[in-house]
C-alpha positions as CSV (number, residue, x, y, z in Angstrom):
1,M,-0.2,-0.3,0.0
2,Q,1.1,3.4,-0.7
3,K,1.7,5.5,2.3
4,R,-0.3,8.5,2.7
5,I,1.4,11.6,2.8
6,K,-0.2,14.2,5.4
7,H,-0.3,17.9,4.0
8,K,-0.8,21.1,6.3
9,M,-4.3,21.5,5.5
10,D,-5.0,18.0,6.7
11,R,-4.0,18.9,10.1
12,P,-6.3,20.5,12.5
13,A,-6.3,24.3,12.7
14,R,-6.1,26.3,15.9
15,A,-7.5,29.1,16.9
16,G,-5.4,31.5,19.2
17,G,-3.4,28.2,20.2
18,G,-6.7,26.5,21.7
19,R,-8.8,23.7,20.8
20,A,-8.4,22.3,17.2
21,I,-11.2,23.0,14.8
22,S,-11.9,21.1,11.9
23,R,-11.0,22.2,8.0
24,R,-14.6,22.6,7.3
25,K,-15.3,24.5,10.3
26,F,-12.2,26.7,9.4
27,I,-13.4,27.6,5.8
28,G,-16.7,28.1,7.4
29,L,-15.6,30.7,9.7
30,T,-13.3,32.3,7.3
31,A,-16.1,32.6,4.6
32,G,-18.2,34.3,7.3
33,A,-15.7,36.6,8.2
34,T,-15.0,37.6,4.8
35,A,-19.0,38.1,4.4
36,A,-19.1,40.2,7.7
37,L,-16.1,42.4,6.4
38,S,-18.0,42.9,2.8
39,F,-21.2,43.8,4.8
40,G,-19.2,46.2,6.8
41,T,-18.3,48.0,3.6
42,F,-21.7,48.1,2.6
43,I,-22.9,49.5,5.9
44,R,-20.1,52.3,5.7
45,S,-21.0,53.3,2.5
46,G,-24.5,54.0,3.9
47,L,-26.2,51.7,1.3
48,G,-27.4,48.0,1.3
49,A,-25.9,45.0,0.0
50,T,-28.2,45.0,-3.0
51,K,-28.7,45.5,-7.0
52,V,-30.1,48.5,-8.8
53,N,-31.2,47.7,-12.3
54,I,-31.8,50.5,-14.7
55,L,-33.8,50.3,-18.0
56,T,-33.0,52.8,-20.6
57,W,-32.4,53.1,-24.3
58,S,-29.9,52.1,-26.8
59,N,-28.1,55.4,-27.6
60,T,-27.3,56.0,-31.3
61,L,-23.8,56.8,-30.3
62,H,-22.8,53.7,-28.4
63,A,-20.0,55.4,-27.0
64,M,-22.3,57.0,-24.7
65,D,-23.6,53.6,-23.6
66,D,-20.2,52.5,-22.9
67,V,-19.8,55.6,-20.5
68,L,-22.6,54.7,-18.6
69,R,-21.4,51.1,-18.4
70,E,-18.2,52.2,-17.2
71,Q,-19.5,54.7,-14.8
72,A,-21.8,51.9,-13.1
73,A,-18.7,49.7,-12.8
74,T,-17.0,52.4,-10.8
75,Y,-19.9,53.1,-8.7
76,T,-20.2,49.4,-7.9
77,K,-16.7,49.3,-6.8
78,A,-16.8,52.5,-4.6
79,K,-20.2,51.8,-3.2
80,G,-20.7,48.2,-2.9
81,V,-24.1,48.3,-4.7
82,E,-24.4,46.7,-8.1
83,V,-25.6,48.8,-10.6
84,T,-26.3,47.6,-14.1
85,F,-27.8,49.2,-17.1
86,E,-29.9,47.5,-19.8
87,F,-30.3,49.1,-23.3
88,I,-33.0,48.6,-25.4
89,N,-34.4,50.1,-28.7
90,Q,-35.8,53.1,-27.8
91,T,-39.3,52.5,-29.7
92,D,-39.8,49.5,-27.4
93,L,-39.0,51.7,-24.3
94,P,-42.6,52.8,-23.7
95,T,-44.1,49.4,-24.3
96,K,-41.6,47.9,-21.8
97,T,-42.4,50.6,-19.3
98,A,-46.2,50.2,-19.5
99,A,-45.4,46.5,-19.1
100,A,-43.6,46.8,-16.0
101,V,-46.2,49.3,-14.5
102,E,-49.1,46.9,-15.4
103,V,-47.4,43.8,-13.6
104,G,-45.8,45.8,-10.9
105,A,-42.3,44.0,-11.4
106,G,-39.3,45.0,-13.5
107,P,-36.0,47.2,-13.2
108,D,-35.7,49.6,-10.3
109,V,-35.1,52.5,-12.4
110,I,-36.7,53.4,-15.9
111,T,-35.9,56.0,-18.4
112,L,-39.1,58.0,-19.3
113,W,-39.6,59.9,-22.7
114,S,-40.8,63.4,-22.6
115,D,-44.2,63.8,-20.6
116,G,-43.7,60.2,-19.4
117,P,-43.5,61.1,-15.5
118,H,-47.1,62.3,-16.1
119,L,-48.1,59.4,-17.8
120,H,-46.8,56.9,-15.3
121,S,-46.8,59.2,-12.0
122,H,-48.8,56.7,-10.2
123,A,-46.3,53.9,-10.6
124,L,-43.4,56.3,-9.8
125,I,-41.9,57.1,-6.0
126,D,-41.6,60.8,-5.0
127,I,-38.4,61.7,-6.0
128,S,-38.3,65.4,-4.9
129,D,-35.6,65.3,-2.7
130,V,-33.0,64.4,-5.1
131,S,-34.3,66.6,-7.8
132,E,-34.5,69.6,-5.4
133,S,-31.0,68.7,-4.0
134,L,-29.4,68.9,-7.2
135,G,-31.1,72.0,-8.4
136,K,-29.7,73.8,-5.3
137,E,-26.3,72.5,-5.9
138,L,-26.1,73.2,-9.8
139,K,-27.8,76.6,-10.4
140,G,-31.4,75.4,-10.8
141,W,-33.4,73.5,-13.3
142,T,-34.6,74.8,-16.7
143,N,-38.6,75.2,-17.0
144,I,-38.4,72.6,-19.4
145,A,-37.2,70.1,-16.9
146,K,-40.0,71.2,-14.2
147,D,-42.3,70.6,-17.0
148,I,-41.5,67.1,-17.8
149,A,-40.6,65.9,-14.4
150,N,-42.9,67.8,-12.0
151,V,-46.2,66.5,-11.6
152,K,-48.7,68.7,-9.7
153,G,-45.9,69.8,-7.4
154,T,-44.2,66.6,-6.8
155,W,-41.1,65.5,-8.8
156,R,-41.9,61.8,-10.1
157,A,-38.5,61.8,-11.8
158,V,-35.1,63.3,-12.4
159,P,-34.7,65.1,-15.7
160,W,-31.6,63.4,-17.2
161,G,-31.2,65.5,-20.5
162,I,-32.7,66.6,-23.5
163,I,-31.7,65.5,-27.2
164,P,-31.4,68.7,-29.0
165,I,-32.9,68.3,-32.3
166,A,-32.3,70.4,-35.2
167,I,-32.3,70.5,-39.0
168,T,-29.2,68.4,-40.4
169,Y,-28.3,69.3,-43.9
170,R,-25.6,69.2,-46.9
171,T,-24.0,72.5,-47.5
172,D,-22.2,71.5,-50.7
173,W,-25.9,70.4,-52.0
174,L,-27.6,73.6,-50.9
175,K,-24.9,75.6,-52.9
176,E,-25.8,73.6,-55.8
177,V,-29.1,75.0,-56.0
178,G,-28.4,78.6,-55.0
179,Y,-28.5,78.6,-51.0
180,E,-25.5,79.6,-49.0
181,K,-27.6,79.1,-45.5
182,F,-30.4,77.1,-44.6
183,P,-33.9,78.6,-45.3
184,D,-35.5,80.5,-42.3
185,T,-39.1,79.5,-43.0
186,Y,-41.2,76.6,-43.8
187,E,-42.4,78.1,-47.3
188,E,-38.8,78.7,-48.4
189,M,-37.7,75.2,-47.1
190,L,-40.5,73.8,-49.5
191,V,-39.2,75.9,-52.4
192,M,-35.3,74.6,-51.7
193,S,-36.9,71.0,-51.2
194,K,-38.1,70.9,-54.5
195,K,-35.0,72.2,-56.2
196,L,-32.9,69.6,-54.1
197,N,-35.0,66.8,-55.2
198,D,-35.1,67.9,-58.8
199,K,-31.2,67.3,-58.6
200,G,-31.5,64.1,-57.0
201,H,-31.1,65.2,-53.7
202,P,-34.4,64.8,-51.8
203,V,-35.0,65.6,-48.0
204,G,-36.4,63.3,-45.6
205,F,-38.5,63.5,-42.3
206,A,-39.6,60.2,-40.6
207,L,-43.0,59.4,-41.0
208,G,-42.7,55.8,-39.7
209,R,-43.3,54.7,-36.0
210,S,-40.1,56.3,-34.8
211,I,-40.7,57.4,-31.1
212,G,-38.2,60.0,-31.5
213,D,-37.5,61.3,-35.2
214,G,-41.1,61.0,-36.4
215,N,-42.6,63.1,-33.2
216,Q,-39.5,65.6,-33.1
217,S,-40.1,66.5,-36.7
218,H,-43.9,66.8,-36.8
219,Y,-44.8,68.5,-33.7
220,P,-42.7,71.8,-34.2
221,M,-44.5,72.0,-37.8
222,L,-47.9,71.7,-36.4
223,W,-47.2,74.4,-33.7
224,A,-45.4,76.6,-36.4
225,F,-48.7,76.9,-38.3
226,G,-50.6,77.5,-35.6
227,G,-52.2,74.0,-34.9
228,K,-52.4,72.2,-31.6
229,E,-54.0,69.2,-30.2
230,C,-55.7,70.8,-27.3
231,E,-56.4,74.0,-25.6
232,A,-54.4,75.6,-22.9
233,D,-56.9,74.1,-20.4
234,G,-55.4,70.4,-21.3
235,K,-58.7,69.3,-21.7
236,T,-60.3,70.6,-24.9
237,V,-59.4,68.8,-28.3
238,A,-58.5,71.4,-30.6
239,I,-57.1,69.5,-33.4
240,N,-59.7,70.7,-36.0
241,S,-58.8,73.9,-37.2
242,P,-57.8,75.9,-40.2
243,E,-54.2,76.1,-38.9
244,T,-53.8,72.4,-38.6
245,A,-55.1,72.1,-42.2
246,K,-52.8,74.4,-43.3
247,A,-50.0,72.4,-41.5
248,V,-51.4,69.2,-43.3
249,D,-51.4,70.7,-46.8
250,Y,-47.9,71.8,-46.2
251,R,-46.6,68.6,-45.2
252,R,-48.3,66.7,-48.2
253,K,-46.8,69.3,-50.6
254,L,-43.3,68.9,-49.1
255,H,-43.5,65.0,-49.7
256,K,-44.9,65.2,-53.0
257,D,-42.2,67.7,-54.2
258,G,-39.3,67.2,-52.3
259,E,-39.0,64.3,-50.1
260,T,-37.7,60.7,-50.5
261,Q,-40.4,58.0,-50.6
262,D,-39.5,55.6,-48.1
263,V,-39.7,57.7,-44.9
264,F,-43.1,55.7,-44.1
265,S,-41.2,52.9,-43.0
266,W,-38.3,54.7,-41.2
267,D,-37.5,54.0,-37.6
268,D,-35.3,56.2,-35.4
269,S,-31.9,55.1,-37.2
270,S,-33.4,55.2,-40.9
271,N,-32.6,59.1,-41.4
272,N,-28.7,58.5,-40.0
273,R,-28.2,55.9,-42.5
274,A,-29.7,57.5,-45.5
275,F,-27.8,60.7,-44.7
276,L,-24.5,58.8,-44.4
277,A,-25.3,56.9,-47.4
278,E,-25.8,60.5,-49.3
279,A,-29.4,59.5,-50.1
280,I,-30.9,62.4,-48.4
281,S,-29.7,66.3,-48.2
282,V,-31.9,67.3,-45.2
283,T,-33.5,65.9,-42.1
284,G,-34.3,66.5,-38.5
285,N,-32.0,64.8,-36.2
286,A,-29.8,64.9,-33.1
287,S,-25.8,65.7,-33.8
288,S,-25.6,61.8,-34.1
289,I,-25.2,62.1,-37.7
290,Y,-22.4,64.5,-37.3
291,W,-20.7,62.4,-34.6
292,A,-21.0,59.4,-36.9
293,E,-19.4,60.9,-39.7
294,K,-15.9,61.1,-38.0
295,K,-15.7,57.4,-38.4
296,N,-18.1,56.2,-40.9
297,A,-18.0,59.3,-43.6
298,P,-15.2,61.9,-42.7
299,H,-15.9,63.5,-46.3
300,L,-19.2,64.5,-45.1
301,R,-18.4,66.2,-42.1
302,E,-16.8,69.0,-43.6
303,V,-20.2,69.7,-45.4
304,T,-22.6,68.9,-42.7
305,K,-24.3,71.7,-40.8
306,H,-27.0,72.3,-38.5
307,A,-29.9,75.0,-38.6
308,L,-32.7,75.9,-36.3
309,W,-36.1,74.7,-37.1
310,P,-37.9,77.0,-39.8
311,K,-40.4,79.5,-38.6
312,G,-44.1,79.3,-39.5
313,P,-47.1,81.7,-39.3
314,A,-47.0,81.3,-35.5
315,G,-43.5,81.3,-35.0
316,R,-40.3,78.9,-34.6
317,F,-40.9,75.9,-32.2
318,G,-39.0,72.8,-31.5
319,Y,-39.6,69.3,-29.7
320,S,-36.7,67.7,-28.5
321,T,-37.1,64.5,-26.7
322,A,-36.5,65.0,-22.8
323,I,-35.4,62.1,-20.6
324,S,-35.8,61.5,-17.1
325,L,-35.1,59.0,-14.5
326,G,-37.9,57.5,-12.2
327,I,-37.8,55.0,-9.8
328,F,-40.8,52.2,-9.6
329,K,-42.8,52.3,-6.3
330,F,-42.2,48.3,-6.4
331,S,-38.4,48.6,-6.3
332,K,-36.6,47.3,-3.3
333,A,-33.8,49.3,-3.8
334,Q,-35.4,52.7,-3.8
335,K,-32.6,54.3,-1.8
336,E,-29.8,52.8,-3.4
337,A,-31.5,54.2,-6.6
338,K,-31.7,57.6,-5.4
339,E,-28.1,57.6,-4.3
340,F,-27.2,56.4,-7.7
341,I,-29.2,58.9,-9.7
342,K,-27.8,61.8,-7.8
343,W,-24.1,60.7,-8.4
344,L,-24.9,60.1,-11.9
345,L,-25.9,63.9,-12.4
346,Q,-22.9,65.4,-10.7
347,P,-20.3,67.2,-12.8
348,A,-17.6,64.5,-13.0
349,Q,-20.0,62.1,-14.7
350,Y,-22.5,64.0,-16.5
351,S,-19.8,66.0,-18.3
352,A,-17.8,63.0,-19.3
353,W,-21.1,61.5,-20.6
354,M,-22.5,64.5,-22.4
355,G,-19.1,65.3,-23.6
356,I,-18.4,62.1,-25.5
357,G,-21.6,62.8,-27.3
358,E,-20.8,66.0,-28.8
359,G,-24.2,67.7,-28.6
360,M,-26.3,64.6,-28.6
361,M,-27.6,65.5,-25.2
362,A,-27.8,68.7,-23.3
363,G,-28.4,68.8,-19.5
364,L,-31.6,70.4,-18.1
365,L,-29.8,71.8,-14.9
366,N,-28.5,75.3,-15.5
367,Y,-25.1,74.4,-14.6
368,Y,-24.5,72.5,-17.7
369,E,-25.2,75.6,-20.0
370,N,-21.6,76.4,-20.1
371,D,-20.3,72.7,-20.4
372,P,-17.0,72.4,-22.1
373,V,-18.7,70.3,-24.9
374,W,-20.3,73.5,-26.5
375,R,-16.8,75.0,-27.1
376,K,-15.4,72.0,-29.1
377,D,-16.8,72.7,-32.2
378,P,-18.9,76.0,-33.6
379,K,-21.2,73.4,-35.5
380,L,-22.6,72.5,-32.2
381,E,-23.7,76.0,-31.2
382,I,-27.1,75.5,-32.9
383,M,-27.7,72.5,-30.5
384,R,-27.0,74.7,-27.6
385,Q,-29.4,77.2,-28.8
386,I,-32.5,74.5,-29.4
387,P,-33.9,74.3,-25.9
388,K,-35.3,77.7,-25.7
389,Y,-37.7,77.0,-28.7
390,V,-38.7,73.4,-27.3
391,R,-42.0,73.0,-26.3
392,M,-43.6,69.6,-25.0
393,P,-46.5,67.5,-26.6
394,G,-49.9,68.9,-25.5
395,Y,-48.6,72.6,-25.8
396,P,-50.1,75.1,-25.2
397,A,-51.5,72.9,-22.4
398,P,-48.8,71.9,-19.7
399,P,-47.5,68.5,-20.1
400,S,-50.0,65.8,-19.1
401,R,-50.8,62.0,-19.2
402,P,-53.2,62.3,-22.3
403,A,-50.4,64.4,-24.2
404,A,-48.0,61.7,-23.3
405,E,-50.4,59.0,-24.5
406,A,-51.2,60.8,-27.8
407,M,-47.3,61.2,-28.4
408,I,-46.4,57.5,-28.0
409,K,-49.3,56.4,-30.3
410,F,-48.1,58.6,-33.0
411,V,-51.4,60.5,-33.2
412,I,-49.9,63.6,-35.0
413,V,-47.2,61.7,-36.9
414,N,-50.1,59.3,-38.4
415,M,-52.1,62.2,-39.1
416,F,-49.4,63.9,-41.3
417,A,-48.6,60.4,-42.7
418,R,-52.2,59.5,-44.0
419,A,-52.2,62.9,-45.9
420,C,-48.8,62.2,-47.5
421,R,-50.3,58.8,-48.6
422,G,-53.2,60.6,-50.2
423,M,-55.9,60.9,-47.5
424,S,-57.8,64.2,-47.7
425,T,-57.2,66.8,-45.0
426,R,-60.5,67.0,-43.5
427,E,-60.6,62.9,-43.2
428,T,-57.0,62.7,-41.7
429,I,-57.8,65.4,-39.0
430,S,-61.1,64.1,-38.3
431,I,-59.5,60.6,-37.5
432,A,-57.0,62.5,-35.2
433,E,-59.7,64.3,-33.5
434,R,-61.6,61.3,-32.5
435,E,-58.3,59.5,-31.4
436,L,-57.5,62.4,-29.2
437,K,-61.1,63.0,-27.8
438,D,-60.7,59.0,-26.9
439,I,-57.6,59.8,-25.2
440,Y,-58.5,63.0,-23.5
441,A,-61.7,61.6,-22.3
442,K,-60.0,59.0,-20.0
443,A,-58.1,61.9,-18.1
């Protein structure tokens, strides 16, 4: 028989030179000590040994998502609270949010689009302590921030930022048809668009189910002609008006005379791809096209520029998607989620995230109006100006649950799309009116 060789770990361990303990018990004790030390770290951090899950949109600029992943890892290491981001298509986010509200389960933190805090206020905790603390520390909130996230005097979310949406256009192709700068009015843009299309350079504004681009291109157009979905009281549906009819007639003509024909199927990335493929000359978008040209089409970056949305008879308007962070009432990590959100909006984190996007995101805390990102490139100056023209769905009424519902159901976009497909102005407005009355009747 082979003689068994004894190893050190086979010998009884002794605690302080006292009574011998078994190997199994030794391992159990050391594991328990390690766990206790770790738990002590959590206690010292003021947080619990838990996880915070955040459901958000997958940014067109993936580098911005990478920054968030890195920041979550940094926070996890420093605080002992595991923070994870789940990124999904932005068009799917409203559906996922509604599902979580319905079943009472899902992520701890949710990214809400525009009026989302109003739409889901009953499912979100009061986060006023975080919002007010950030406001005091960082020069206050813009009016848009209060509109989107403060519901009847209570902050139901922390405004995370606004995606400035402007006109993106090709300067070289505009020069081909006689324009040194982008036209200042919608009527002038119509004339220019026909000239561009005749040269084989059509314009393009999303008429598909694109939660971002479709809504962001068509609410400003409606308002610029004086149209509105409801009165300032937030109750009386007012879409059926001569002003709306003028906006619809304009949109039909723009599509017929100057636009690429595939806009009906566009999602939120389609116009980016079309512009980079040199298939369109003008679109409404964030700075993501300009950013992507660095890598994917450097020859276009020199001839790409941004402009404010045109003026109409009622003035100049914009609708840029605002995003905010809300915490669900069913979350078991509400305290930890609050602490992370507050940390995320501090300058060390927020400026790094905003900066990598080069104008893709603008902060809604006044502190970030002078962020270094705006000094990086003169072509981003327009993006800094956009917030002052921005209104929220439902304007001239305050943001509301019905306005948020109408936006995610594409009531306004579909009204314009039907006209561009050939439906009469009267009929498409009547359909929109019925849809809005059904939505507002539930308020």
